[in-house]
PATORMAR-558173 format. One record per residue: residue in three letters; chain; x, y, z of N, C-alpha, C in turn. Coordinates in Angstrom, 1 decimal. Example, Ala and Ser with C-alpha at 12.3 -4.5 7.8 and 13.67 -1.06 7.14 Angstrom:
# PATORMAR-558173
res  chain  nxx  nyy  nzz  caxx  cayy  cazz  cxx  cyy  czz
ALA  A  13.2  -5.7  7.8  12.3  -4.5  7.8  13.2  -3.3  7.8;
SER  A  12.8  -2.2  7.1  13.7  -1.1  7.1  12.9  0.0  7.9;
This chain:
# PATORMAR-558173
res  chain  nxx  nyy  nzz  caxx  cayy  cazz  cxx  cyy  czz
UNK  A  -32.8  88.7  108.7  -33.4  90.1  109.4  -34.8  89.9  110.1;
UNK  A  -35.0  90.2  111.3  -36.5  90.0  111.7  -37.4  91.4  111.2;
UNK  A  -38.3  91.1  110.9  -39.3  91.9  110.3  -39.9  92.7  111.7;
UNK  A  -40.2  94.1  111.6  -40.9  95.1  112.7  -41.9  96.1  111.7;
UNK  A  -42.7  95.9  113.2  -43.8  97.2  112.6  -43.2  98.5  111.9;
UNK  A  -43.8  98.8  111.2  -42.8  99.9  110.2  -42.8  101.6  111.3;
UNK  A  -41.8  102.1  111.7  -41.7  103.2  112.3  -42.7  104.1  111.8;
UNK  A  -42.7  104.6  110.6  -43.7  105.4  110.4  -45.5  105.1  110.0;
UNK  A  -46.1  104.1  110.6  -47.5  103.4  110.4  -48.2  104.3  110.9;
UNK  A  -49.0  104.7  110.6  -50.2  105.6  111.6  -51.6  104.4  111.6;
UNK  A  -51.6  104.4  112.7  -53.2  103.6  113.1  -54.2  104.6  113.1;
UNK  A  -55.0  105.1  112.7  -55.9  106.0  113.1  -57.5  105.4  113.1;
UNK  A  -58.2  105.3  114.1  -59.5  105.2  114.5  -60.2  105.9  113.6;
UNK  A  -61.1  105.6  112.8  -61.9  106.2  111.8  -63.4  105.8  112.5;
UNK  A  -64.1  106.5  113.3  -65.2  106.3  113.9  -66.5  106.9  112.9;
UNK  A  -66.8  106.0  112.3  -67.2  105.8  110.8  -68.9  105.6  111.4;
UNK  A  -70.0  105.8  111.3  -71.5  105.4  111.4  -71.7  104.9  110.0;
UNK  A  -72.4  103.3  109.7  -73.4  103.1  108.6  -74.7  103.0  108.9;
UNK  A  -75.3  103.3  108.0  -76.8  103.1  107.7  -76.7  101.5  108.2;
UNK  A  -77.9  101.0  108.7  -78.2  99.4  108.8  -79.7  99.0  109.1;
UNK  A  -80.1  99.4  107.8  -81.8  99.0  108.0  -81.6  97.3  107.9;
UNK  A  -82.9  96.5  108.1  -82.6  95.2  107.8  -82.4  94.6  106.3;
UNK  A  -81.1  94.2  105.8  -80.9  94.0  104.4  -81.7  93.5  103.6;
UNK  A  -81.7  94.2  102.3  -82.8  93.6  101.4  -82.2  93.2  100.2;
UNK  A  -82.2  91.9  99.8  -83.2  91.0  100.4  -82.7  90.3  101.1;
UNK  A  -83.3  89.3  101.9  -82.6  88.5  103.1  -81.3  88.1  102.6;
UNK  A  -81.3  87.7  101.8  -79.9  87.0  100.9  -79.4  87.8  100.6;
UNK  A  -78.5  88.9  101.1  -78.1  90.3  100.7  -76.6  90.1  99.5;
UNK  A  -76.1  88.9  99.5  -74.9  88.8  99.0  -75.3  88.3  97.6;
UNK  A  -75.9  88.7  96.3  -76.1  88.3  95.3  -77.4  87.1  95.2;
UNK  A  -78.2  87.7  96.4  -79.1  86.3  96.5  -78.6  85.0  97.0;
UNK  A  -77.3  84.9  97.5  -76.9  83.8  97.9  -77.1  83.6  99.1;
UNK  A  -77.8  82.2  99.3  -77.4  81.9  100.8  -76.4  81.3  101.6;
UNK  A  -75.2  80.8  100.8  -74.2  80.3  101.0  -73.2  81.6  101.4;
UNK  A  -72.9  82.8  100.5  -72.2  83.7  100.6  -72.9  84.4  101.9;
UNK  A  -73.8  84.8  101.7  -74.7  85.2  102.7  -74.6  85.3  104.3;
UNK  A  -74.4  83.7  104.6  -74.5  83.1  105.5  -73.0  83.0  106.1;
UNK  A  -71.9  82.9  105.6  -70.3  83.1  105.6  -70.3  84.9  106.2;
UNK  A  -70.7  85.6  105.6  -70.3  86.8  106.3  -71.3  87.6  107.4;
UNK  A  -72.6  86.9  107.2  -73.2  86.9  108.7  -72.7  86.3  109.8;
UNK  A  -72.3  84.9  109.4  -71.5  84.3  110.8  -70.4  85.0  111.3;
UNK  A  -69.6  85.8  110.3  -68.5  86.4  110.7  -68.8  87.7  111.7;
UNK  A  -69.9  88.1  111.1  -70.0  89.2  111.8  -70.8  89.2  113.3;
UNK  A  -71.9  88.1  113.3  -72.1  87.6  114.4  -70.9  87.2  115.8;
UNK  A  -69.7  87.1  115.1  -68.8  86.9  116.1  -68.2  87.9  116.7;
UNK  A  -68.3  88.9  115.9  -67.5  90.4  116.2  -67.5  90.9  117.5;
UNK  A  -68.8  91.5  117.6  -69.2  92.1  118.9  -68.1  91.5  120.6;
UNK  A  -68.4  90.1  120.5  -67.6  89.3  121.7  -66.5  89.3  121.5;
UNK  A  -66.0  89.1  120.3  -64.6  88.3  119.7  -63.9  89.9  120.1;
UNK  A  -64.3  90.9  119.6  -63.4  92.1  119.8  -63.7  92.3  121.3;
UNK  A  -64.5  92.2  122.0  -64.3  92.8  123.1  -63.2  91.9  124.1;
UNK  A  -63.1  90.7  123.5  -62.0  89.9  124.2  -60.6  89.9  123.7;
UNK  A  -60.2  90.4  122.6  -59.3  90.9  122.2  -59.1  92.5  122.8;
UNK  A  -59.9  93.1  123.4  -59.5  94.7  123.9  -59.2  94.2  125.4;
UNK  A  -59.9  93.3  125.8  -59.8  93.3  127.2  -58.0  92.0  127.4;
UNK  A  -57.6  91.4  126.5  -57.0  90.6  126.6  -55.4  91.6  126.3;
UNK  A  -55.4  92.7  125.3  -54.4  93.5  125.3  -54.3  94.4  126.3;
UNK  A  -55.1  95.0  126.7  -55.5  96.3  127.4  -54.7  96.2  128.6;
UNK  A  -55.0  94.9  129.4  -54.3  94.4  130.4  -52.4  94.6  130.4;
UNK  A  -52.1  94.9  129.2  -50.5  95.0  129.0  -50.3  96.2  128.6;
UNK  A  -51.0  97.1  128.4  -50.8  98.4  128.0  -49.8  99.3  129.0;
UNK  A  -50.1  99.2  130.3  -49.2  100.1  130.8  -47.4  99.8  131.2;
UNK  A  -47.4  98.4  130.7  -46.3  97.7  130.7  -45.6  98.0  129.3;
UNK  A  -46.2  98.7  128.5  -45.6  99.0  126.9  -45.0  100.1  127.1;
UNK  A  -44.0  100.1  125.9  -42.8  101.4  125.9  -43.9  102.4  125.3;
UNK  A  -43.7  103.7  125.1  -44.9  104.6  124.8  -45.3  104.6  123.5;
UNK  A  -44.2  104.3  122.3  -45.1  104.0  121.0  -46.0  103.0  121.3;
UNK  A  -45.7  101.9  121.8  -46.5  100.8  121.4  -47.7  100.8  122.3;
UNK  A  -47.5  101.7  123.5  -48.8  101.9  124.2  -49.8  102.8  123.7;
UNK  A  -49.5  104.1  122.8  -50.1  104.7  121.8  -50.8  103.7  120.9;
UNK  A  -50.0  102.7  120.4  -50.6  101.8  119.1  -51.7  101.1  119.9;
UNK  A  -51.4  101.0  121.1  -52.6  100.1  122.3  -54.3  100.7  122.2;
UNK  A  -53.9  102.0  122.4  -54.9  102.9  122.8  -55.4  103.0  121.1;
UNK  A  -55.0  103.3  120.1  -55.5  103.6  118.7  -56.4  102.1  118.6;
UNK  A  -55.6  101.1  118.5  -56.3  99.5  118.6  -57.5  99.4  119.4;
UNK  A  -57.3  100.1  120.5  -58.6  99.8  121.5  -59.8  100.5  120.8;
UNK  A  -59.7  101.7  120.4  -60.7  102.6  119.7  -61.1  101.9  118.3;
UNK  A  -60.2  101.7  117.4  -60.6  101.0  116.1  -61.7  99.7  116.5;
UNK  A  -60.9  98.9  117.5  -62.1  97.6  117.6  -63.1  98.1  118.7;
UNK  A  -63.4  99.1  119.3  -64.6  99.4  119.8  -65.8  99.9  118.8;
UNK  A  -65.3  100.7  117.8  -66.0  101.0  116.4  -66.6  99.9  116.0;
UNK  A  -65.6  98.8  115.8  -65.8  97.4  115.1  -67.1  96.8  115.7;
UNK  A  -66.9  96.8  117.1  -67.7  96.4  118.1  -69.1  97.0  117.7;
UNK  A  -69.5  98.3  117.7  -70.4  98.9  117.5  -71.2  98.7  115.7;
UNK  A  -70.3  98.8  115.5  -71.1  98.9  113.7  -71.3  97.8  113.5;
UNK  A  -71.0  96.2  114.2  -71.3  95.0  113.8  -72.3  94.7  114.3;
UNK  A  -72.4  95.1  115.8  -73.3  95.0  116.7  -74.8  95.6  116.2;
UNK  A  -74.8  96.6  115.6  -76.0  97.3  114.9  -76.4  96.6  113.5;
UNK  A  -75.2  95.9  112.9  -75.7  95.2  111.7  -76.1  93.9  112.2;
UNK  A  -75.9  93.2  112.9  -76.2  92.3  113.6  -77.6  92.1  114.2;
UNK  A  -77.8  93.5  114.8  -79.6  93.7  115.0  -80.6  94.2  113.9;
UNK  A  -79.9  94.6  112.7  -80.3  94.5  111.8  -80.9  93.2  110.9;
UNK  A  -80.0  92.2  111.4  -80.3  90.7  110.7  -81.3  90.5  111.6;
UNK  A  -81.4  90.7  112.9  -82.4  90.1  113.9  -83.7  90.9  113.1;
UNK  A  -83.8  92.0  112.5  -85.2  92.7  112.2  -85.3  91.9  111.0;
UNK  A  -84.5  91.2  110.2  -84.9  90.2  108.9  -85.2  89.0  109.2;
UNK  A  -85.4  88.9  110.9  -85.7  87.7  111.1  -84.8  86.5  111.0;
UNK  A  -83.5  86.7  111.2  -82.8  86.0  111.9  -82.4  86.1  113.2;
UNK  A  -82.4  85.1  113.6  -82.6  85.0  115.4  -80.9  84.5  116.1;
UNK  A  -79.9  85.7  116.3  -78.7  85.2  116.7  -78.8  84.9  118.2;
UNK  A  -79.8  84.5  118.9  -79.6  84.1  120.2  -78.6  82.8  120.8;
UNK  A  -78.9  81.9  119.8  -78.3  80.7  119.8  -76.6  80.9  119.6;
UNK  A  -76.3  81.6  118.1  -75.3  82.0  118.1  -74.1  82.8  119.6;
UNK  A  -75.3  83.6  120.3  -74.7  84.7  120.8  -74.3  83.9  122.5;
UNK  A  -75.1  82.7  122.6  -75.0  81.8  123.8  -74.1  81.3  123.6;
UNK  A  -73.9  80.7  122.3  -72.3  79.7  122.0  -71.6  80.6  122.1;
UNK  A  -71.2  81.8  121.8  -70.1  82.6  121.9  -69.7  82.9  123.1;
UNK  A  -70.7  83.2  124.1  -70.5  83.8  125.4  -70.0  82.6  126.1;
UNK  A  -70.3  81.4  126.0  -69.8  80.4  126.6  -68.2  79.9  126.7;
UNK  A  -68.1  80.1  125.2  -67.0  79.9  125.1  -65.4  81.2  125.6;
UNK  A  -65.9  82.6  124.6  -65.3  83.4  125.7  -65.3  83.5  127.2;
UNK  A  -66.2  83.3  127.8  -66.1  83.2  129.1  -65.3  82.2  129.8;
UNK  A  -65.0  80.8  129.0  -64.2  79.9  129.4  -62.7  80.7  129.1;
UNK  A  -62.7  81.5  127.9  -61.4  81.9  127.6  -61.0  82.8  128.5;
UNK  A  -61.7  83.4  129.2  -61.4  84.8  130.2  -60.6  84.1  131.6;
UNK  A  -60.8  82.9  131.4  -60.6  82.0  132.6  -58.9  81.5  132.9;
UNK  A  -58.6  81.3  131.4  -57.2  81.3  131.0  -56.1  82.3  131.9;
UNK  A  -54.7  81.8  131.8  -54.2  83.0  132.1  -53.8  83.9  131.1;
UNK  A  -53.7  85.4  131.9  -53.6  86.3  130.6  -52.9  86.1  129.2;
UNK  A  -51.5  85.7  129.5  -50.6  85.4  128.2  -51.5  84.4  127.6;
UNK  A  -52.0  83.1  127.8  -52.8  82.6  127.1  -54.2  83.2  126.3;
UNK  A  -54.5  84.1  126.6  -55.4  85.0  126.2  -55.2  86.2  125.3;
UNK  A  -53.9  86.3  125.7  -53.1  87.2  124.5  -52.8  86.5  123.6;
UNK  A  -52.1  85.0  123.4  -51.7  84.0  122.7  -52.9  83.8  121.6;
UNK  A  -54.2  83.7  122.3  -55.6  83.5  121.5  -55.7  84.5  120.4;
UNK  A  -55.2  85.7  121.2  -55.7  87.0  120.4  -54.9  87.3  119.0;
UNK  A  -53.5  87.3  119.5  -52.8  87.1  118.5  -53.0  86.3  117.0;
UNK  A  -53.6  85.2  117.6  -54.2  84.2  116.6  -55.0  84.3  115.6;
UNK  A  -56.4  84.7  116.5  -57.4  85.5  115.8  -57.2  86.7  115.4;
UNK  A  -56.3  87.6  115.5  -55.7  88.9  115.0  -55.3  88.7  113.5;
UNK  A  -54.3  87.5  113.6  -53.9  87.2  112.1  -54.8  86.9  111.1;
UNK  A  -55.8  85.8  111.8  -56.7  85.3  110.7  -57.7  86.3  110.1;
UNK  A  -57.9  87.2  110.9  -58.8  88.8  110.6  -57.7  89.5  109.9;
UNK  A  -56.8  89.6  110.1  -55.5  90.2  109.0  -55.3  89.5  107.9;
UNK  A  -55.0  88.2  108.0  -55.2  87.3  106.3  -56.6  87.4  105.4;
UNK  A  -57.7  87.6  106.3  -58.9  87.5  105.5  -59.0  88.9  105.1;
UNK  A  -58.9  89.6  106.1  -58.9  91.3  105.2  -58.2  91.5  103.8;
UNK  A  -56.9  90.8  104.1  -55.9  91.2  102.7  -56.6  90.2  101.7;
UNK  A  -57.2  89.1  101.9  -57.4  88.6  100.9  -58.7  89.4  100.1;
UNK  A  -59.9  89.5  100.9  -61.0  90.3  100.5  -60.8  91.6  99.7;
UNK  A  -59.5  92.3  100.5  -59.4  93.6  99.4  -58.3  93.2  98.4;
UNK  A  -57.6  92.4  98.3  -56.6  92.4  97.2  -56.6  91.0  96.1;
UNK  A  -57.2  90.0  96.6  -57.2  89.0  95.5  -58.9  88.6  95.3;
UNK  A  -59.3  89.1  95.2  -60.9  88.7  95.0  -61.9  89.7  95.1;
UNK  A  -62.9  89.7  94.5  -64.1  90.7  95.2  -65.4  89.5  95.4;
UNK  A  -65.2  89.4  96.5  -66.1  88.4  97.3  -67.4  89.2  97.6;
UNK  A  -67.5  90.6  97.5  -68.6  91.0  98.1  -69.4  91.8  96.7;
UNK  A  -68.8  91.4  95.6  -69.6  91.7  94.3  -71.0  91.2  94.5;
UNK  A  -71.9  92.6  94.4  -73.4  92.2  94.4  -73.8  92.9  95.6;
UNK  A  -73.2  93.0  96.7  -73.5  93.4  98.1  -74.0  94.6  97.9;
UNK  A  -75.0  95.3  98.5  -75.2  96.6  98.9  -74.4  97.5  99.3;
UNK  A  -74.6  98.5  98.7  -73.0  99.4  98.9  -72.8  99.4  100.1;
UNK  A  -73.7  99.8  101.5  -73.6  100.4  102.4  -72.8  99.0  103.2;
UNK  A  -73.3  97.5  102.9  -72.7  96.5  103.8  -71.4  96.7  103.1;
UNK  A  -71.4  96.5  101.8  -69.9  96.5  101.0  -68.8  97.7  101.8;
UNK  A  -68.9  98.7  101.8  -68.3  99.8  102.5  -67.8  99.3  103.9;
UNK  A  -68.9  99.0  104.7  -68.5  98.6  106.0  -67.8  97.1  106.1;
UNK  A  -67.7  96.6  105.2  -66.7  95.5  105.2  -65.2  95.8  105.0;
UNK  A  -65.1  97.0  104.0  -63.8  97.5  103.4  -63.3  98.1  104.5;
UNK  A  -63.7  99.0  105.2  -63.7  99.7  106.1  -63.3  98.8  107.0;
UNK  A  -63.8  97.8  107.6  -63.1  96.8  108.7  -62.2  96.5  108.4;
UNK  A  -61.6  95.8  107.1  -60.7  95.2  106.8  -59.5  96.2  106.5;
UNK  A  -59.9  97.4  106.5  -58.6  98.1  106.0  -57.7  98.5  107.7;
UNK  A  -59.0  98.7  108.8  -58.2  98.8  109.8  -57.6  97.4  110.4;
UNK  A  -58.3  96.1  110.1  -57.8  95.1  110.6  -56.2  95.0  110.0;
UNK  A  -55.9  95.5  108.7  -54.7  95.3  108.4  -53.8  96.0  109.3;
UNK  A  -54.4  97.5  109.3  -53.8  98.3  109.6  -53.1  98.5  111.2;
UNK  A  -54.1  97.7  112.0  -53.0  97.5  113.6  -53.0  95.8  113.8;
UNK  A  -52.9  94.8  112.3  -52.8  93.7  112.4  -51.1  93.5  113.5;
UNK  A  -50.4  94.3  113.7  -49.2  93.4  114.4  -49.0  94.2  115.9;
UNK  A  -50.5  94.9  116.5  -50.3  95.6  117.7  -50.2  94.9  119.0;
UNK  A  -51.3  93.4  118.7  -51.5  92.5  119.5  -49.9  91.9  119.8;
UNK  A  -49.4  91.4  118.6  -48.6  90.6  118.3  -47.3  91.2  118.9;
UNK  A  -47.2  92.6  118.5  -46.1  93.3  119.5  -46.2  93.3  120.7;
UNK  A  -47.4  93.2  121.3  -47.6  93.4  122.7  -47.0  92.3  123.4;
UNK  A  -47.6  90.9  122.4  -46.9  89.6  123.0  -45.6  89.6  123.1;
UNK  A  -45.1  90.2  122.1  -43.5  90.0  122.1  -42.8  91.0  123.2;
UNK  A  -43.5  92.1  123.5  -43.2  92.7  124.9  -43.3  91.7  126.2;
UNK  A  -44.8  91.2  126.2  -44.7  90.4  127.5  -44.0  89.4  127.4;
UNK  A  -43.3  88.8  126.5  -42.6  87.3  126.4  -41.2  87.6  126.3;
UNK  A  -40.6  89.2  126.3  -39.2  89.2  126.2  -38.4  88.5  127.0;
UNK  A  -38.6  88.2  128.3  -38.1  87.4  128.9  -37.5  85.6  128.4;
UNK  A  -38.5  85.4  127.5  -38.6  84.0  127.1  -37.5  83.9  126.1;
UNK  A  -37.0  82.5  126.0  -36.2  82.2  124.8  -37.1  82.4  123.3;
UNK  A  -36.4  82.4  122.2  -37.0  82.4  121.1  -37.9  81.2  121.1;
UNK  A  -37.4  80.0  121.1  -37.7  78.9  121.4  -39.4  78.8  122.0;
UNK  A  -39.1  79.1  123.0  -40.3  78.9  123.8  -41.7  79.9  123.3;
UNK  A  -41.0  81.1  122.9  -42.1  82.0  122.3  -42.6  81.4  121.2;
UNK  A  -41.8  81.0  120.1  -42.6  80.2  118.9  -42.9  79.3  119.3;
UNK  A  -43.0  78.4  120.1  -43.8  77.4  120.4  -44.8  77.4  121.1;
UNK  A  -45.2  78.5  122.1  -46.2  79.2  122.6  -47.3  79.5  121.6;
UNK  A  -46.8  80.4  121.1  -47.8  81.2  119.9  -48.3  79.9  118.2;
UNK  A  -47.5  79.1  118.4  -47.6  78.2  117.4  -48.6  77.3  117.9;
UNK  A  -48.4  76.5  119.2  -49.0  75.6  119.4  -50.8  76.6  119.9;
UNK  A  -50.5  77.4  120.4  -51.9  78.3  120.6  -52.9  78.7  119.3;
UNK  A  -52.0  79.3  118.0  -52.6  78.9  116.9  -52.9  77.8  116.3;
UNK  A  -52.9  76.6  116.6  -53.1  75.2  116.3  -54.5  75.1  117.1;
UNK  A  -54.9  75.6  118.2  -55.9  75.0  119.3  -57.0  76.2  118.6;
UNK  A  -56.3  77.6  118.7  -57.3  78.3  118.1  -57.9  78.5  116.8;
UNK  A  -56.9  77.9  116.0  -57.9  77.5  114.4  -58.8  76.6  114.8;
UNK  A  -59.0  75.7  115.6  -59.7  74.5  115.8  -61.1  75.4  116.3;
UNK  A  -60.9  76.1  117.2  -62.1  77.3  118.0  -62.6  77.8  116.8;
UNK  A  -62.0  78.6  116.0  -61.9  79.7  115.2  -62.9  78.6  114.2;
UNK  A  -62.5  77.5  113.4  -63.6  76.9  112.7  -65.1  76.2  113.4;
UNK  A  -64.8  76.3  114.5  -65.7  75.6  115.1  -66.8  77.0  115.1;
UNK  A  -66.4  78.0  115.8  -67.4  79.2  115.7  -67.9  79.7  114.5;
UNK  A  -67.0  79.5  113.4  -67.4  79.4  112.1  -68.5  78.7  111.4;
UNK  A  -68.4  77.7  112.0  -69.1  76.1  111.6  -70.5  76.4  111.9;
UNK  A  -70.6  76.7  113.4  -71.6  76.5  114.3  -72.6  77.9  113.7;
UNK  A  -71.9  79.1  113.4  -72.9  80.0  113.2  -73.4  79.8  111.6;
UNK  A  -72.6  79.1  110.6  -73.3  79.4  109.5  -74.2  78.2  109.4;
UNK  A  -74.1  77.4  110.3  -75.4  76.3  110.2  -76.3  76.8  111.1;
UNK  A  -76.2  77.7  111.8  -77.5  78.3  112.2  -78.2  79.0  111.0;
UNK  A  -77.5  80.1  110.4  -78.0  80.7  109.5  -78.7  79.9  108.7;
UNK  A  -78.1  78.4  108.0  -78.4  77.6  107.2  -80.1  77.2  107.8;
UNK  A  -79.9  77.1  109.0  -80.8  76.1  109.8  -82.3  77.3  109.7;
UNK  A  -82.1  78.6  109.8  -83.2  79.3  110.0  -83.8  79.3  108.4;
UNK  A  -83.2  79.1  107.9  -83.3  79.5  106.3  -84.0  78.0  105.8;
UNK  A  -84.0  76.8  106.6  -84.5  75.4  106.1  -83.5  74.8  105.1;
UNK  A  -81.8  75.1  105.0  -81.3  74.8  103.9  -80.1  74.0  104.7;
UNK  A  -80.1  73.5  105.7  -79.0  72.9  106.9  -78.7  71.7  106.4;
UNK  A  -77.8  70.9  105.3  -77.8  69.6  105.3  -76.7  69.7  104.5;
UNK  A  -76.4  68.3  104.1  -75.0  68.2  103.4  -74.8  68.8  102.4;
UNK  A  -75.6  69.0  101.3  -75.8  69.9  100.1  -75.1  71.4  100.4;
UNK  A  -75.7  71.8  101.5  -75.4  73.6  101.8  -74.1  73.3  102.6;
UNK  A  -74.0  72.5  103.3  -72.3  72.6  103.9  -71.4  72.4  102.8;
UNK  A  -71.6  71.2  101.8  -70.4  71.3  100.7  -70.2  72.4  99.9;
UNK  A  -71.5  73.1  99.8  -71.4  74.3  99.0  -70.7  75.5  99.8;
UNK  A  -70.7  75.5  100.8  -70.1  76.2  102.0  -68.7  75.9  101.5;
UNK  A  -68.3  74.9  101.8  -66.9  74.3  101.6  -66.1  74.4  100.0;
UNK  A  -67.1  74.4  98.8  -66.8  74.9  97.6  -66.5  76.4  98.0;
UNK  A  -67.4  77.4  98.5  -67.4  78.9  98.4  -66.1  79.4  98.9;
UNK  A  -65.4  78.5  100.0  -64.5  78.8  100.9  -63.4  78.6  100.6;
UNK  A  -63.4  77.6  99.6  -62.0  76.7  99.4  -61.5  76.6  97.9;
UNK  A  -62.7  76.9  97.0  -62.6  76.9  95.3  -63.0  78.1  94.7;
UNK  A  -64.0  78.4  94.6  -64.5  79.5  94.2  -65.6  80.4  94.8;
UNK  A  -65.4  81.7  95.0  -63.8  82.5  95.1  -62.8  82.1  96.0;
UNK  A  -63.2  81.3  97.1  -62.2  80.7  98.0  -61.3  81.6  98.9;
UNK  A  -61.9  82.5  99.3  -61.2  83.0  100.2  -60.1  82.7  101.2;
UNK  A  -60.8  81.3  101.7  -59.7  80.7  102.6  -58.4  79.9  101.9;
UNK  A  -58.7  79.9  100.7  -57.7  79.1  99.9  -56.3  80.2  99.7;
UNK  A  -57.2  81.6  99.3  -56.3  82.6  99.2  -55.3  83.1  100.2;
UNK  A  -56.6  82.8  101.4  -55.4  83.3  102.7  -54.6  82.3  102.9;
UNK  A  -54.6  80.7  102.9  -53.8  80.0  103.4  -52.4  80.2  103.2;
UNK  A  -51.5  80.7  102.3  -50.2  80.7  102.3  -50.0  81.8  103.7;
UNK  A  -50.9  82.7  103.8  -50.5  83.5  105.0  -50.4  83.0  106.2;
UNK  A  -51.7  82.3  106.2  -52.1  81.5  107.9  -50.5  80.7  108.0;
UNK  A  -50.0  79.8  107.0  -49.2  78.8  107.2  -47.8  79.7  107.7;
UNK  A  -47.7  81.0  107.2  -47.0  81.9  107.1  -46.3  81.9  108.9;
UNK  A  -47.4  82.4  109.4  -47.5  82.6  110.9  -46.2  81.7  111.9;
UNK  A  -46.4  80.2  111.4  -45.3  79.0  112.1  -44.0  79.1  112.0;
UNK  A  -43.6  80.2  111.0  -42.2  80.6  111.0  -41.6  81.3  111.5;
UNK  A  -40.3  80.6  112.4  -39.7  81.2  113.4  -39.2  82.6  112.6;
UNK  A  -39.3  83.5  113.3  -39.1  85.2  113.2  -40.2  85.4  112.3;
UNK  A  -41.2  85.1  112.7  -42.6  85.4  112.0  -42.9  87.2  112.1;
UNK  A  -43.4  88.2  111.6  -44.0  89.4  111.9  -45.2  89.4  111.0;
UNK  A  -46.2  89.8  111.7  -47.4  90.9  110.4  -47.1  91.4  109.4;
UNK  A  -46.2  91.8  109.7  -45.4  93.4  109.1  -44.5  92.6  108.2;
UNK  A  -44.2  91.6  107.7  -43.4  91.0  106.9  -43.9  91.3  105.5;
UNK  A  -45.1  91.2  105.7  -46.2  91.9  104.4  -46.1  93.2  104.7;
UNK  A  -45.9  94.0  103.7  -46.3  95.2  103.7  -47.3  95.7  103.0;
UNK  A  -48.6  96.0  103.6  -49.9  96.4  102.6  -50.1  97.4  102.6;
UNK  A  -49.3  98.6  103.1  -50.2  100.1  103.2  -50.4  100.4  102.5;
UNK  A  -49.9  100.0  101.2  -50.8  100.7  99.6  -51.6  99.8  99.5;
UNK  A  -51.9  99.0  99.9  -53.5  98.1  100.0  -54.3  99.1  100.6;
UNK  A  -54.0  99.6  101.8  -55.2  100.2  102.6  -55.3  101.6  102.1;
UNK  A  -53.9  102.3  101.4  -54.3  103.4  101.2  -55.3  103.5  99.8;
UNK  A  -55.5  102.2  98.7  -56.3  102.3  97.6  -57.4  102.0  98.3;
UNK  A  -57.5  101.2  98.6  -59.5  101.0  99.5  -59.4  102.4  100.2;
UNK  A  -59.2  103.0  100.8  -59.2  103.7  101.8  -59.7  105.5  100.7;
UNK  A  -58.9  105.4  99.7  -59.1  106.4  98.6  -60.6  106.0  97.7;
UNK  A  -60.9  104.6  97.6  -61.9  104.2  97.0  -63.2  104.5  97.8;
UNK  A  -63.0  104.4  99.2  -64.2  104.8  100.1  -64.6  106.1  100.1;
UNK  A  -63.6  106.9  99.8  -63.3  108.5  100.2  -63.9  109.2  98.9;
UNK  A  -64.2  108.3  97.5  -64.8  109.1  96.3  -65.8  109.2  96.7;
UNK  A  -65.9  110.3  95.9  -67.8  111.2  96.1  -68.8  109.8  95.6;
UNK  A  -69.7  109.8  96.4  -70.7  109.0  96.0  -70.7  107.4  96.8;
UNK  A  -69.6  107.5  97.8  -69.2  106.0  97.8  -68.5  106.4  99.3;
UNK  A  -68.8  107.4  100.0  -68.8  108.0  101.6  -68.8  106.8  102.4;
UNK  A  -68.1  106.4  103.2  -68.4  105.1  104.4  -68.7  105.9  105.4;
UNK  A  -68.5  107.4  105.7  -68.9  107.8  106.9  -70.0  108.7  106.9;
UNK  A  -71.2  107.8  107.1  -72.5  108.7  106.8  -73.0  108.6  108.4;
UNK  A  -73.8  109.4  108.4  -74.9  109.6  109.6  -76.1  108.4  109.4;
UNK  A  -76.2  108.2  110.5  -77.1  107.0  110.4  -78.4  107.5  110.3;
UNK  A  -79.5  106.6  109.6  -80.8  107.2  109.4  -81.6  106.7  110.5;
């Protein structure tokens, strides 16, 4: 039986504001330039990436049935706040002497090209990248403590972002199913699978360029740092390794993001964020 988005799923925009002083120390994740560069590179890609996702999904909103239309609206609201908070975090990195100009220009060029593609191809790229964010979010929250040693406010920001990525993980996908309802099952599977292959290449290029830029700014860009990044991502703590089975699940016929129901994980992490002394929704200083 084909999995579907749970009918009782609640997607809630959480309009939170985090404190974003310049990270101290510069390598804010355990003093590790490798781990710090990975999360910094991800954050650097989010503001432009999420605007692309919003545009790709928004154009199908009026063609969706009312329930999905409401989910699209909450998806847009969540992504808008993600973009805002990561932009503020990225600006704080600039205050810590990280120049993001080259990364921004690189991303803009690629997303500008993406916007010239047919709308359905933009939506395909979006569902592929939304799958990446959801499975990395799940791996971050459920299978490891990749942020151990990070400043509390930064850790809370990433955990808040992760639970919302999981929560809305099927909105773009369900939009795609609606937009391609006249397709045969094989055509739909082939299009999204081929798009995932291309999008994976682009995603890894994005990530690699961003990481190398942070390495370059720190004067450590070389084969040793790149090997260390490979070990960090694929061996220990290995967030990519841990997410890999869920990545390949995307290529199965009949795939749906909610075949894995991780609402209990969302509830657990949200409860942790709400504990006294661990409030995510704090006024910006």
